N, CA and C atoms of all chains as a GROMACS GRO file, in nm:
protein
  624
    1MET      N    1   0.084  -0.120   0.000
    1MET     CA    2   0.000   0.000   0.000
    1MET      C    3   0.088   0.125   0.000
    2GLU      N    4   0.049   0.217  -0.083
    2GLU     CA    5   0.123   0.343  -0.093
    2GLU      C    6   0.112   0.419   0.040
    3PRO      N    7   0.223   0.478   0.087
    3PRO     CA    8   0.212   0.556   0.212
    3PRO      C    9   0.123   0.677   0.189
    4LYS      N   10   0.046   0.711   0.291
    4LYS     CA   11  -0.047   0.824   0.281
    4LYS      C   12   0.024   0.953   0.318
    5PRO      N   13   0.000   1.060   0.242
    5PRO     CA   14   0.068   1.186   0.274
    5PRO      C   15   0.012   1.249   0.402
    6LEU      N   16   0.091   1.340   0.457
    6LEU     CA   17   0.047   1.419   0.572
    6LEU      C   18   0.000   1.556   0.523
    7ARG      N   19  -0.120   1.590   0.559
    7ARG     CA   20  -0.176   1.720   0.523
    7ARG      C   21  -0.161   1.817   0.640
    8HIS      N   22  -0.122   1.938   0.608
    8HIS     CA   23  -0.098   2.044   0.706
    8HIS      C   24  -0.195   2.157   0.670
    9VAL      N   25  -0.302   2.171   0.748
    9VAL     CA   26  -0.409   2.264   0.718
    9VAL      C   27  -0.396   2.386   0.810
   10VAL      N   28  -0.383   2.503   0.751
   10VAL     CA   29  -0.354   2.625   0.827
   10VAL      C   30  -0.459   2.731   0.794
   11LEU      N   31  -0.527   2.779   0.897
   11LEU     CA   32  -0.629   2.884   0.879
   11LEU      C   33  -0.583   3.013   0.946
   12PHE      N   34  -0.605   3.125   0.877
   12PHE     CA   35  -0.569   3.257   0.932
   12PHE      C   36  -0.691   3.347   0.937
   13LYS      N   37  -0.694   3.429   1.039
   13LYS     CA   38  -0.778   3.549   1.040
   13LYS      C   39  -0.682   3.664   1.068
   14PHE      N   40  -0.682   3.763   0.980
   14PHE     CA   41  -0.591   3.876   0.997
   14PHE      C   42  -0.654   3.984   1.085
   15LYS      N   43  -0.567   4.067   1.139
   15LYS     CA   44  -0.615   4.179   1.221
   15LYS      C   45  -0.691   4.281   1.136
   16ASP      N   46  -0.780   4.353   1.199
   16ASP     CA   47  -0.859   4.454   1.128
   16ASP      C   48  -0.768   4.556   1.058
   17GLY      N   49  -0.656   4.591   1.119
   17GLY     CA   50  -0.569   4.693   1.063
   17GLY      C   51  -0.479   4.646   0.950
   18THR      N   52  -0.478   4.517   0.924
   18THR     CA   53  -0.392   4.464   0.818
   18THR      C   54  -0.447   4.503   0.681
   19THR      N   55  -0.361   4.560   0.599
   19THR     CA   56  -0.407   4.610   0.468
   19THR      C   57  -0.411   4.496   0.365
   20ALA      N   58  -0.480   4.522   0.255
   20ALA     CA   59  -0.487   4.424   0.145
   20ALA      C   60  -0.347   4.394   0.092
   21ASP      N   61  -0.261   4.494   0.086
   21ASP     CA   62  -0.124   4.473   0.040
   21ASP      C   63  -0.046   4.381   0.134
   22GLN      N   64  -0.064   4.404   0.263
   22GLN     CA   65   0.004   4.319   0.361
   22GLN      C   66  -0.047   4.175   0.353
   23VAL      N   67  -0.176   4.158   0.333
   23VAL     CA   68  -0.232   4.023   0.316
   23VAL      C   69  -0.171   3.957   0.193
   24ARG      N   70  -0.161   4.033   0.084
   24ARG     CA   71  -0.106   3.977  -0.040
   24ARG      C   72   0.040   3.934  -0.021
   25THR      N   73   0.115   4.015   0.051
   25THR     CA   74   0.254   3.978   0.081
   25THR      C   75   0.261   3.846   0.156
   26ILE      N   76   0.175   3.830   0.254
   26ILE     CA   77   0.174   3.706   0.333
   26ILE      C   78   0.135   3.586   0.246
   27GLU      N   79   0.034   3.604   0.162
   27GLU     CA   80  -0.008   3.496   0.070
   27GLU      C   81   0.110   3.455  -0.019
   28GLU      N   82   0.182   3.555  -0.069
   28GLU     CA   83   0.293   3.524  -0.160
   28GLU      C   84   0.409   3.459  -0.086
   29LYS      N   85   0.438   3.508   0.035
   29LYS     CA   86   0.550   3.451   0.110
   29LYS      C   87   0.522   3.307   0.153
   30PHE      N   88   0.397   3.279   0.187
   30PHE     CA   89   0.362   3.141   0.222
   30PHE      C   90   0.387   3.052   0.100
   31GLY      N   91   0.338   3.096  -0.016
   31GLY     CA   92   0.358   3.019  -0.139
   31GLY      C   93   0.504   3.003  -0.177
   32GLY      N   94   0.587   3.101  -0.138
   32GLY     CA   95   0.730   3.095  -0.170
   32GLY      C   96   0.804   2.986  -0.093
   33LEU      N   97   0.744   2.940   0.018
   33LEU     CA   98   0.814   2.841   0.100
   33LEU      C   99   0.838   2.710   0.026
   34LYS      N  100   0.749   2.678  -0.069
   34LYS     CA  101   0.763   2.548  -0.138
   34LYS      C  102   0.890   2.538  -0.221
   35SER      N  103   0.944   2.654  -0.262
   35SER     CA  104   1.070   2.648  -0.335
   35SER      C  105   1.191   2.663  -0.242
   36ARG      N  106   1.164   2.692  -0.115
   36ARG     CA  107   1.274   2.714  -0.021
   36ARG      C  108   1.291   2.600   0.079
   37ILE      N  109   1.187   2.520   0.095
   37ILE     CA  110   1.193   2.413   0.195
   37ILE      C  111   1.164   2.280   0.126
   38PRO      N  112   1.263   2.190   0.127
   38PRO     CA  113   1.239   2.060   0.065
   38PRO      C  114   1.136   1.984   0.149
   39GLY      N  115   1.061   1.898   0.085
   39GLY     CA  116   0.964   1.818   0.161
   39GLY      C  117   0.822   1.867   0.146
   40ILE      N  118   0.803   1.986   0.087
   40ILE     CA  119   0.667   2.030   0.054
   40ILE      C  120   0.634   1.971  -0.083
   41ILE      N  121   0.548   1.870  -0.084
   41ILE     CA  122   0.518   1.803  -0.212
   41ILE      C  123   0.384   1.848  -0.270
   42GLY      N  124   0.311   1.930  -0.196
   42GLY     CA  125   0.186   1.986  -0.248
   42GLY      C  126   0.156   2.115  -0.176
   43TYR      N  127   0.097   2.209  -0.248
   43TYR     CA  128   0.063   2.338  -0.189
   43TYR      C  129  -0.053   2.399  -0.264
   44GLU      N  130  -0.154   2.440  -0.192
   44GLU     CA  131  -0.262   2.518  -0.252
   44GLU      C  132  -0.324   2.602  -0.143
   45TRP      N  133  -0.402   2.700  -0.182
   45TRP     CA  134  -0.465   2.786  -0.082
   45TRP      C  135  -0.584   2.856  -0.146
   46GLY      N  136  -0.661   2.920  -0.062
   46GLY     CA  137  -0.772   3.000  -0.112
   46GLY      C  138  -0.839   3.073   0.002
   47THR      N  139  -0.931   3.161  -0.035
   47THR     CA  140  -1.005   3.237   0.065
   47THR      C  141  -1.148   3.185   0.075
   48ASN      N  142  -1.204   3.204   0.193
   48ASN     CA  143  -1.331   3.140   0.224
   48ASN      C  144  -1.446   3.183   0.134
   49VAL      N  145  -1.516   3.083   0.080
   49VAL     CA  146  -1.636   3.110   0.000
   49VAL      C  147  -1.753   3.024   0.050
   50SER      N  148  -1.743   2.977   0.175
   50SER     CA  149  -1.852   2.895   0.230
   50SER      C  150  -1.972   2.983   0.264
   51PRO      N  151  -2.093   2.939   0.228
   51PRO     CA  152  -2.214   3.013   0.266
   51PRO      C  153  -2.266   2.972   0.403
   52GLU      N  154  -2.199   2.880   0.472
   52GLU     CA  155  -2.256   2.820   0.593
   52GLU      C  156  -2.239   2.904   0.720
   53MET      N  157  -2.156   3.006   0.714
   53MET     CA  158  -2.133   3.093   0.830
   53MET      C  159  -2.075   3.015   0.949
   54LEU      N  160  -1.992   2.916   0.920
   54LEU     CA  161  -1.928   2.838   1.025
   54LEU      C  162  -1.777   2.856   1.022
   55ASP      N  163  -1.732   2.967   0.966
   55ASP     CA  164  -1.589   2.990   0.946
   55ASP      C  165  -1.520   3.048   1.069
   56GLN      N  166  -1.600   3.085   1.171
   56GLN     CA  167  -1.545   3.143   1.295
   56GLN      C  168  -1.447   3.257   1.267
   57GLY      N  169  -1.471   3.327   1.160
   57GLY     CA  170  -1.390   3.446   1.130
   57GLY      C  171  -1.268   3.420   1.045
   58PHE      N  172  -1.234   3.294   1.025
   58PHE     CA  173  -1.116   3.263   0.943
   58PHE      C  174  -1.146   3.294   0.796
   59THR      N  175  -1.049   3.355   0.730
   59THR     CA  176  -1.069   3.395   0.590
   59THR      C  177  -0.980   3.319   0.493
   60HIS      N  178  -0.867   3.266   0.542
   60HIS     CA  179  -0.769   3.203   0.454
   60HIS      C  180  -0.743   3.058   0.496
   61CYS      N  181  -0.733   2.972   0.396
   61CYS     CA  182  -0.694   2.833   0.421
   61CYS      C  183  -0.575   2.798   0.332
   62PHE      N  184  -0.469   2.750   0.394
   62PHE     CA  185  -0.350   2.702   0.324
   62PHE      C  186  -0.341   2.552   0.348
   63PHE      N  187  -0.316   2.478   0.242
   63PHE     CA  188  -0.322   2.331   0.247
   63PHE      C  189  -0.190   2.278   0.192
   64VAL      N  190  -0.105   2.237   0.285
   64VAL     CA  191   0.032   2.198   0.251
   64VAL      C  192   0.044   2.047   0.268
   65THR      N  193   0.108   1.982   0.171
   65THR     CA  194   0.123   1.837   0.178
   65THR      C  195   0.270   1.800   0.193
   66PHE      N  196   0.294   1.712   0.289
   66PHE     CA  197   0.427   1.653   0.312
   66PHE      C  198   0.417   1.503   0.289
   67PRO      N  199   0.530   1.440   0.253
   67PRO     CA  200   0.524   1.294   0.234
   67PRO      C  201   0.496   1.220   0.364
   68ASP      N  202   0.539   1.280   0.475
   68ASP     CA  203   0.524   1.213   0.604
   68ASP      C  204   0.548   1.314   0.718
   69ALA      N  205   0.531   1.269   0.840
   69ALA     CA  206   0.544   1.358   0.956
   69ALA      C  207   0.688   1.410   0.972
   70ALA      N  208   0.785   1.331   0.930
   70ALA     CA  209   0.924   1.373   0.942
   70ALA      C  210   0.951   1.499   0.858
   71ALA      N  211   0.891   1.506   0.740
   71ALA     CA  212   0.908   1.624   0.655
   71ALA      C  213   0.842   1.746   0.719
   72ARG      N  214   0.727   1.725   0.781
   72ARG     CA  215   0.659   1.834   0.854
   72ARG      C  216   0.746   1.879   0.972
   73ASP      N  217   0.807   1.782   1.039
   73ASP     CA  218   0.893   1.814   1.154
   73ASP      C  219   1.017   1.892   1.111
   74ALA      N  220   1.063   1.871   0.988
   74ALA     CA  221   1.178   1.946   0.937
   74ALA      C  222   1.135   2.086   0.891
   75TYR      N  223   1.013   2.099   0.845
   75TYR     CA  224   0.958   2.227   0.796
   75TYR      C  225   0.938   2.327   0.910
   76LEU      N  226   0.880   2.281   1.020
   76LEU     CA  227   0.841   2.375   1.126
   76LEU      C  228   0.957   2.461   1.176
   77PRO      N  229   1.073   2.403   1.207
   77PRO     CA  230   1.184   2.486   1.256
   77PRO      C  231   1.276   2.538   1.146
   78HIS      N  232   1.241   2.514   1.019
   78HIS     CA  233   1.327   2.558   0.907
   78HIS      C  234   1.338   2.712   0.908
   79PRO      N  235   1.460   2.766   0.887
   79PRO     CA  236   1.477   2.912   0.890
   79PRO      C  237   1.382   2.987   0.797
   80ALA      N  238   1.352   2.933   0.680
   80ALA     CA  239   1.260   3.001   0.587
   80ALA      C  240   1.119   3.007   0.645
   81HIS      N  241   1.079   2.902   0.714
   81HIS     CA  242   0.947   2.902   0.779
   81HIS      C  243   0.944   3.000   0.895
   82LYS      N  244   1.049   3.001   0.973
   82LYS     CA  245   1.054   3.093   1.088
   82LYS      C  246   1.056   3.238   1.042
   83GLU      N  247   1.124   3.265   0.933
   83GLU     CA  248   1.127   3.399   0.874
   83GLU      C  249   0.985   3.440   0.831
   84PHE      N  250   0.914   3.347   0.770
   84PHE     CA  251   0.776   3.373   0.728
   84PHE      C  252   0.688   3.404   0.850
   85VAL      N  253   0.704   3.327   0.954
   85VAL     CA  254   0.621   3.347   1.075
   85VAL      C  255   0.645   3.486   1.135
   86GLU      N  256   0.768   3.535   1.126
   86GLU     CA  257   0.798   3.670   1.179
   86GLU      C  258   0.725   3.778   1.098
   87VAL      N  259   0.713   3.757   0.967
   87VAL     CA  260   0.639   3.851   0.882
   87VAL      C  261   0.489   3.844   0.912
   88LEU      N  262   0.444   3.722   0.932
   88LEU     CA  263   0.301   3.695   0.954
   88LEU      C  264   0.250   3.746   1.088
   89LYS      N  265   0.328   3.720   1.191
   89LYS     CA  266   0.281   3.731   1.330
   89LYS      C  267   0.215   3.866   1.365
   90PRO      N  268   0.273   3.979   1.325
   90PRO     CA  269   0.212   4.107   1.364
   90PRO      C  270   0.071   4.125   1.306
   91HIS      N  271   0.036   4.045   1.205
   91HIS     CA  272  -0.093   4.064   1.137
   91HIS      C  273  -0.197   3.959   1.175
   92LEU      N  274  -0.156   3.869   1.262
   92LEU     CA  275  -0.241   3.754   1.289
   92LEU      C  276  -0.336   3.782   1.404
   93ASP      N  277  -0.466   3.773   1.374
   93ASP     CA  278  -0.566   3.780   1.480
   93ASP      C  279  -0.586   3.640   1.538
   94LYS      N  280  -0.606   3.541   1.449
   94LYS     CA  281  -0.626   3.403   1.493
   94LYS      C  282  -0.560   3.309   1.394
   95VAL      N  283  -0.514   3.196   1.446
   95VAL     CA  284  -0.457   3.091   1.361
   95VAL      C  285  -0.509   2.956   1.412
   96LEU      N  286  -0.530   2.867   1.320
   96LEU     CA  287  -0.568   2.730   1.356
   96LEU      C  288  -0.488   2.637   1.266
   97VAL      N  289  -0.427   2.536   1.326
   97VAL     CA  290  -0.350   2.438   1.248
   97VAL      C  291  -0.396   2.298   1.287
   98ILE      N  292  -0.427   2.219   1.186
   98ILE     CA  293  -0.456   2.078   1.209
   98ILE      C  294  -0.383   1.998   1.102
   99ASP      N  295  -0.316   1.893   1.144
   99ASP     CA  296  -0.245   1.805   1.050
   99ASP      C  297  -0.312   1.669   1.056
  100TYR      N  298  -0.322   1.603   0.942
  100TYR     CA  299  -0.376   1.467   0.944
  100TYR      C  300  -0.310   1.382   0.837
  101VAL      N  301  -0.302   1.253   0.864
  101VAL     CA  302  -0.257   1.157   0.764
  101VAL      C  303  -0.381   1.118   0.684
  102ALA      N  304  -0.375   1.143   0.553
  102ALA     CA  305  -0.495   1.129   0.469
  102ALA      C  306  -0.543   0.984   0.463
  103ARG      N  307  -0.670   0.964   0.499
  103ARG     CA  308  -0.735   0.834   0.483
  103ARG      C  309  -0.850   0.849   0.384
  104ASP      N  310  -0.885   0.739   0.320
  104ASP     CA  311  -0.996   0.743   0.223
  104ASP      C  312  -1.131   0.748   0.295
  105MET      N  313  -0.728   2.724  -1.937
  105MET     CA  314  -0.686   2.680  -1.804
  105MET      C  315  -0.794   2.590  -1.743
  106GLU      N  316  -0.750   2.485  -1.683
  106GLU     CA  317  -0.842   2.391  -1.618
  106GLU      C  318  -0.916   2.462  -1.504
  107PRO      N  319  -1.045   2.438  -1.488
  107PRO     CA  320  -1.114   2.500  -1.374
  107PRO      C  321  -1.062   2.442  -1.243
  108LYS      N  322  -1.053   2.528  -1.142
  108LYS     CA  323  -1.001   2.484  -1.013
  108LYS      C  324  -1.114   2.426  -0.929
  109PRO      N  325  -1.088   2.317  -0.860
  109PRO     CA  326  -1.193   2.258  -0.778
  109PRO      C  327  -1.224   2.342  -0.654
  110LEU      N  328  -1.341   2.318  -0.598
  110LEU     CA  329  -1.378   2.381  -0.471
  110LEU      C  330  -1.352   2.282  -0.357
  111ARG      N  331  -1.276   2.326  -0.259
  111ARG     CA  332  -1.246   2.243  -0.142
  111ARG      C  333  -1.339   2.282  -0.027
  112HIS      N  334  -1.390   2.181   0.041
  112HIS     CA  335  -1.484   2.200   0.152
  112HIS      C  336  -1.416   2.136   0.275
  113VAL      N  337  -1.366   2.221   0.363
  113VAL     CA  338  -1.286   2.176   0.477
  113VAL      C  339  -1.372   2.184   0.602
  114VAL      N  340  -1.387   2.071   0.669
  114VAL     CA  341  -1.480   2.060   0.782
  114VAL      C  342  -1.404   2.007   0.904
  115LEU      N  343  -1.407   2.083   1.012
  115LEU     CA  344  -1.341   2.039   1.136
  115LEU      C  345  -1.446   2.012   1.245
  116PHE      N  346  -1.425   1.904   1.320
  116PHE     CA  347  -1.515   1.871   1.430
  116PHE      C  348  -1.438   1.859   1.560
  117LYS      N  349  -1.506   1.900   1.666
  117LYS     CA  350  -1.468   1.860   1.802
  117LYS      C  351  -1.592   1.796   1.861
  118PHE      N  352  -1.579   1.674   1.908
  118PHE     CA  353  -1.694   1.602   1.964
  118PHE      C  354  -1.711   1.634   2.112
  119LYS      N  355  -1.832   1.609   2.160
  119LYS     CA  356  -1.858   1.630   2.303
  119LYS      C  357  -1.783   1.529   2.388
  120ASP      N  358  -1.756   1.565   2.511
  120ASP     CA  359  -1.684   1.476   2.601
  120ASP      C  360  -1.756   1.342   2.617
  121GLY      N  361  -1.888   1.344   2.618
  121GLY     CA  362  -1.964   1.221   2.639
  121GLY      C  363  -1.975   1.132   2.516
  122THR      N  364  -1.930   1.176   2.402
  122THR     CA  365  -1.940   1.096   2.279
  122THR      C  366  -1.841   0.980   2.286
  123THR      N  367  -1.890   0.861   2.262
  123THR     CA  368  -1.805   0.742   2.274
  123THR      C  369  -1.725   0.718   2.147
  124ALA      N  370  -1.622   0.634   2.158
  124ALA     CA  371  -1.539   0.600   2.041
  124ALA      C  372  -1.625   0.536   1.932
  125ASP      N  373  -1.722   0.453   1.971
  125ASP     CA  374  -1.812   0.391   1.874
  125ASP      C  375  -1.895   0.495   1.800
  126GLN      N  376  -1.945   0.592   1.874
  126GLN     CA  377  -2.026   0.697   1.811
  126GLN      C  378  -1.941   0.780   1.715
  127VAL      N  379  -1.816   0.807   1.753
  127VAL     CA  380  -1.725   0.880   1.663
  127VAL      C  381  -1.703   0.799   1.536
  128ARG      N  382  -1.680   0.668   1.553
  128ARG     CA  383  -1.655   0.584   1.436
  128ARG      C  384  -1.776   0.583   1.341
  129THR      N  385  -1.895   0.578   1.399
  129THR     CA  386  -2.017   0.582   1.317
  129THR      C  387  -2.022   0.711   1.235
  130ILE      N  388  -1.990   0.822   1.297
  130ILE     CA  389  -1.992   0.951   1.227
  130ILE      C  390  -1.886   0.954   1.116
  131GLU      N  391  -1.767   0.905   1.147
  131GLU     CA  392  -1.661   0.898   1.045
  131GLU      C  393  -1.709   0.817   0.924
  132GLU      N  394  -1.773   0.703   0.951
  132GLU     CA  395  -1.818   0.616   0.842
  132GLU      C  396  -1.933   0.679   0.764
  133LYS      N  397  -2.024   0.742   0.835
  133LYS     CA  398  -2.139   0.804   0.766
  133LYS      C  399  -2.095   0.922   0.679
  134PHE      N  400  -1.998   0.996   0.728
  134PHE     CA  401  -1.947   1.107   0.644
  134PHE      C  402  -1.888   1.049   0.516
  135GLY      N  403  -1.806   0.946   0.531
  135GLY     CA  404  -1.745   0.882   0.414
  135GLY      C  405  -1.848   0.821   0.320
  136GLY      N  406  -1.961   0.778   0.376
  136GLY     CA  407  -2.067   0.718   0.295
  136GLY      C  408  -2.136   0.816   0.201
  137LEU      N  409  -2.124   0.946   0.233
  137LEU     CA  410  -2.194   1.045   0.150
  137LEU      C  411  -2.144   1.047   0.007
  138LYS      N  412  -2.017   1.014  -0.013
  138LYS     CA  413  -1.962   1.024  -0.149
  138LYS      C  414  -2.029   0.927  -0.246
  139SER      N  415  -2.086   0.818  -0.194
  139SER     CA  416  -2.158   0.727  -0.284
  139SER      C  417  -2.307   0.762  -0.291
  140ARG      N  418  -2.351   0.857  -0.211
  140ARG     CA  419  -2.494   0.891  -0.208
  140ARG      C  420  -2.524   1.027  -0.272
  141ILE      N  421  -2.419   1.109  -0.282
  141ILE     CA  422  -2.441   1.245  -0.334
  141ILE      C  423  -2.350   1.268  -0.454
  142PRO      N  424  -2.410   1.289  -0.570
  142PRO     CA  425  -2.326   1.315  -0.686
  142PRO      C  426  -2.256   1.450  -0.669
  143GLY      N  427  -2.141   1.464  -0.729
  143GLY     CA  428  -2.074   1.593  -0.722
  143GLY      C  429  -1.958   1.592  -0.623
  144ILE      N  430  -1.949   1.488  -0.540
  144ILE     CA  431  -1.830   1.475  -0.454
  144ILE      C  432  -1.723   1.405  -0.538
  145ILE      N  433  -1.622   1.480  -0.580
  145ILE     CA  434  -1.520   1.420  -0.668
  145ILE      C  435  -1.392   1.385  -0.593
  146GLY      N  436  -1.387   1.421  -0.464
  146GLY     CA  437  -1.272   1.384  -0.382
  146GLY      C  438  -1.314   1.382  -0.238
  147TYR      N  439  -1.257   1.289  -0.161
  147TYR     CA  440  -1.291   1.279  -0.020
  147TYR      C  441  -1.174   1.218   0.055
  148GLU      N  442  -1.132   1.280   0.162
  148GLU     CA  443  -1.034   1.220   0.252
  148GLU      C  444  -1.055   1.282   0.389
  149TRP      N  445  -0.997   1.220   0.489
  149TRP     CA  446  -1.012   1.271   0.625
  149TRP      C  447  -0.901   1.215   0.712
  150GLY      N  448  -0.890   1.271   0.832
  150GLY     CA  449  -0.795   1.218   0.928
  150GLY      C  450  -0.810   1.290   1.060
  151THR      N  451  -0.739   1.239   1.158
  151THR     CA  452  -0.744   1.299   1.291
  151THR      C  453  -0.613   1.373   1.318
  152ASN      N  454  -0.626   1.473   1.404
  152ASN     CA  455  -0.515   1.567   1.420
  152ASN      C  456  -0.388   1.502   1.475
  153VAL      N  457  -0.277   1.529   1.408
  153VAL     CA  458  -0.146   1.484   1.454
  153VAL      C  459  -0.047   1.602   1.457
  154SER      N  460  -0.100   1.724   1.462
  154SER     CA  461  -0.010   1.840   1.467
  154SER      C  462   0.052   1.855   1.605
  155PRO      N  463   0.183   1.881   1.610
  155PRO     CA  464   0.248   1.905   1.740
  155PRO      C  465   0.240   2.052   1.782
  156GLU      N  466   0.176   2.138   1.702
  156GLU     CA  467   0.185   2.282   1.725
  156GLU      C  468   0.090   2.335   1.832
  157MET      N  469  -0.006   2.253   1.874
  157MET     CA  470  -0.103   2.295   1.977
  157MET      C  471  -0.184   2.417   1.932
  158LEU      N  472  -0.214   2.424   1.804
  158LEU     CA  473  -0.295   2.533   1.750
  158LEU      C  474  -0.427   2.480   1.693
  159ASP      N  475  -0.468   2.363   1.743
  159ASP     CA  476  -0.588   2.297   1.688
  159ASP      C  477  -0.717   2.349   1.750
  160GLN      N  478  -0.707   2.432   1.852
  160GLN     CA  479  -0.826   2.487   1.920
  160GLN      C  480  -0.926   2.379   1.958
  161GLY      N  481  -0.877   2.262   1.987
  161GLY     CA  482  -0.963   2.153   2.035
  161GLY      C  483  -1.022   2.065   1.925
  162PHE      N  484  -1.006   2.106   1.799
  162PHE     CA  485  -1.060   2.024   1.690
  162PHE      C  486  -0.976   1.897   1.674
  163THR      N  487  -1.044   1.786   1.653
  163THR     CA  488  -0.974   1.656   1.644
  163THR      C  489  -0.984   1.594   1.505
  164HIS      N  490  -1.088   1.632   1.428
  164HIS     CA  491  -1.114   1.567   1.300
  164HIS      C  492  -1.116   1.670   1.188
  165CYS      N  493  -1.054   1.632   1.076
  165CYS     CA  494  -1.062   1.715   0.955
  165CYS      C  495  -1.112   1.630   0.840
  166PHE      N  496  -1.217   1.676   0.775
  166PHE     CA  497  -1.272   1.613   0.656
  166PHE      C  498  -1.251   1.708   0.539
  167PHE      N  499  -1.203   1.655   0.429
  167PHE     CA  500  -1.161   1.738   0.315
  167PHE      C  501  -1.234   1.686   0.191
  168VAL      N  502  -1.337   1.759   0.153
  168VAL     CA  503  -1.427   1.716   0.047
  168VAL      C  504  -1.406   1.806  -0.074
  169THR      N  505  -1.397   1.745  -0.192
  169THR     CA  506  -1.374   1.823  -0.314
  169THR      C  507  -1.495   1.816  -0.407
  170PHE      N  508  -1.536   1.932  -0.453
  170PHE     CA  509  -1.643   1.945  -0.552
  170PHE      C  510  -1.583   2.009  -0.678
  171PRO      N  511  -1.645   1.983  -0.793
  171PRO     CA  512  -1.591   2.046  -0.914
  171PRO      C  513  -1.608   2.198  -0.912
  172ASP      N  514  -1.713   2.244  -0.843
  172ASP     CA  515  -1.741   2.387  -0.842
  172ASP      C  516  -1.840   2.418  -0.729
  173ALA      N  517  -1.870   2.546  -0.712
  173ALA     CA  518  -1.958   2.589  -0.602
  173ALA      C  519  -2.100   2.535  -0.621
  174ALA      N  520  -2.142   2.517  -0.747
  174ALA     CA  521  -2.278   2.466  -0.771
  174ALA      C  522  -2.295   2.326  -0.713
  175ALA      N  523  -2.192   2.242  -0.723
  175ALA     CA  524  -2.199   2.107  -0.668
  175ALA      C  525  -2.204   2.112  -0.515
  176ARG      N  526  -2.131   2.204  -0.456
  176ARG     CA  527  -2.137   2.224  -0.310
  176ARG      C  528  -2.277   2.273  -0.270
  177ASP      N  529  -2.333   2.362  -0.350
  177ASP     CA  530  -2.467   2.415  -0.321
  177ASP      C  531  -2.573   2.306  -0.331
  178ALA      N  532  -2.550   2.205  -0.415
  178ALA     CA  533  -2.644   2.093  -0.427
  178ALA      C  534  -2.625   1.993  -0.312
  179TYR      N  535  -2.503   1.985  -0.262
  179TYR     CA  536  -2.469   1.892  -0.152
  179TYR      C  537  -2.531   1.936  -0.019
  180LEU      N  538  -2.521   2.065   0.011
  180LEU     CA  539  -2.560   2.111   0.145
  180LEU      C  540  -2.704   2.075   0.180
  181PRO      N  541  -2.802   2.099   0.091
  181PRO     CA  542  -2.941   2.065   0.126
  181PRO      C  543  -2.983   1.924   0.084
  182HIS      N  544  -2.888   1.844   0.033
  182HIS     CA  545  -2.922   1.708  -0.012
  182HIS      C  546  -2.973   1.625   0.107
  183PRO      N  547  -3.080   1.547   0.086
  183PRO     CA  548  -3.135   1.468   0.197
  183PRO      C  549  -3.032   1.378   0.267
  184ALA      N  550  -2.939   1.321   0.193
  184ALA     CA  551  -2.837   1.234   0.256
  184ALA      C  552  -2.746   1.316   0.347
  185HIS      N  553  -2.715   1.439   0.307
  185HIS     CA  554  -2.633   1.526   0.390
  185HIS      C  555  -2.710   1.569   0.515
  186LYS      N  556  -2.836   1.603   0.497
  186LYS     CA  557  -2.918   1.645   0.611
  186LYS      C  558  -2.936   1.532   0.711
  187GLU      N  559  -2.952   1.411   0.659
  187GLU     CA  560  -2.964   1.292   0.745
  187GLU      C  561  -2.835   1.274   0.827
  188PHE      N  562  -2.721   1.292   0.762
  188PHE     CA  563  -2.592   1.283   0.831
  188PHE      C  564  -2.581   1.389   0.941
  189VAL      N  565  -2.623   1.509   0.911
  189VAL     CA  566  -2.614   1.618   1.009
  189VAL      C  567  -2.699   1.587   1.133
  190GLU      N  568  -2.813   1.521   1.113
  190GLU     CA  569  -2.897   1.485   1.228
  190GLU      C  570  -2.827   1.383   1.319
  191VAL      N  571  -2.752   1.291   1.258
  191VAL     CA  572  -2.676   1.192   1.337
  191VAL      C  573  -2.561   1.261   1.410
  192LEU      N  574  -2.499   1.354   1.341
  192LEU     CA  575  -2.381   1.423   1.393
  192LEU      C  576  -2.414   1.519   1.507
  193LYS      N  577  -2.519   1.595   1.488
  193LYS     CA  578  -2.547   1.713   1.570
  193LYS      C  579  -2.542   1.689   1.722
  194PRO      N  580  -2.605   1.580   1.772
  194PRO     CA  581  -2.604   1.561   1.918
  194PRO      C  582  -2.464   1.543   1.976
  195HIS      N  583  -2.366   1.512   1.890
  195HIS     CA  584  -2.231   1.482   1.938
  195HIS      C  585  -2.133   1.596   1.916
  196LEU      N  586  -2.182   1.703   1.857
  196LEU     CA  587  -2.093   1.809   1.813
  196LEU      C  588  -2.072   1.913   1.923
  197ASP      N  589  -1.947   1.928   1.963
  197ASP     CA  590  -1.912   2.037   2.054
  197ASP      C  591  -1.885   2.163   1.973
  198LYS      N  592  -1.799   2.148   1.870
  198LYS     CA  593  -1.765   2.262   1.784
  198LYS      C  594  -1.752   2.214   1.640
  199VAL      N  595  -1.782   2.303   1.548
  199VAL     CA  596  -1.764   2.274   1.406
  199VAL      C  597  -1.707   2.399   1.340
  200LEU      N  598  -1.622   2.379   1.243
  200LEU     CA  599  -1.570   2.489   1.163
  200LEU      C  600  -1.571   2.444   1.017
  201VAL      N  601  -1.622   2.528   0.930
  201VAL     CA  602  -1.625   2.497   0.787
  201VAL      C  603  -1.567   2.615   0.710
  202ILE      N  604  -1.473   2.583   0.621
  202ILE     CA  605  -1.420   2.684   0.530
  202ILE      C  606  -1.412   2.620   0.393
  203ASP      N  607  -1.461   2.689   0.293
  203ASP     CA  608  -1.453   2.641   0.154
  203ASP      C  609  -1.362   2.735   0.077
  204TYR      N  610  -1.285   2.682  -0.014
  204TYR     CA  611  -1.203   2.769  -0.097
  204TYR      C  612  -1.187   2.709  -0.237
  205VAL      N  613  -1.170   2.797  -0.333
  205VAL     CA  614  -1.137   2.756  -0.469
  205VAL      C  615  -0.985   2.746  -0.473
  206ALA      N  616  -0.937   2.625  -0.505
  206ALA     CA  617  -0.793   2.597  -0.493
  206ALA      C  618  -0.710   2.682  -0.590
  207ARG      N  619  -0.614   2.753  -0.536
  207ARG     CA  620  -0.516   2.826  -0.617
  207ARG      C  621  -0.377   2.770  -0.587
  208ASP      N  622  -0.288   2.787  -0.684
  208ASP     CA  623  -0.151   2.736  -0.667
  208ASP      C  624  -0.071   2.828  -0.575
   0.00000   0.00000   0.00000
């Protein structure tokens, strides 16, 4: 059986004072990590379009795929990731992270 | 350009009194929807394995893919989905839903 990838699901709600330009910078910097950190084998993102009103204020979802937990463990303390977090942090109202090993 | 799919990301936290058997039933019934509701073109799920402690208590992530928002709009009021929600609801402590159109 093929090993199942690890999904890293990241939700953001930005602060009221964060500008559209600052949000765009964060979106681009997150996307830039895939070329800077080995082990990211999938990356996509988007902004909330659910009509259900169950988003709890989160507006952005980033969906990062690693081959396994070891690759995720190497990503978290990677200097490029830490640099991104420093850019992100002043603008973050709320964050939610859940990782799972994909099952059918 | 190929149209981008719509991702439907659903997080659950179950009530303290919900048993492992009841959780398993919910996991199975959610997975059963893909054979009952047309328009689900992808389905996977898993339980949280993030070490970051940013899960806000959510334990389960379900990741459902539709070809477009119209398929999601047909899914939400579908009788099979509503039946599932009735089974789920008594056990739900928290739910979060975010949908996004996948971008690279």
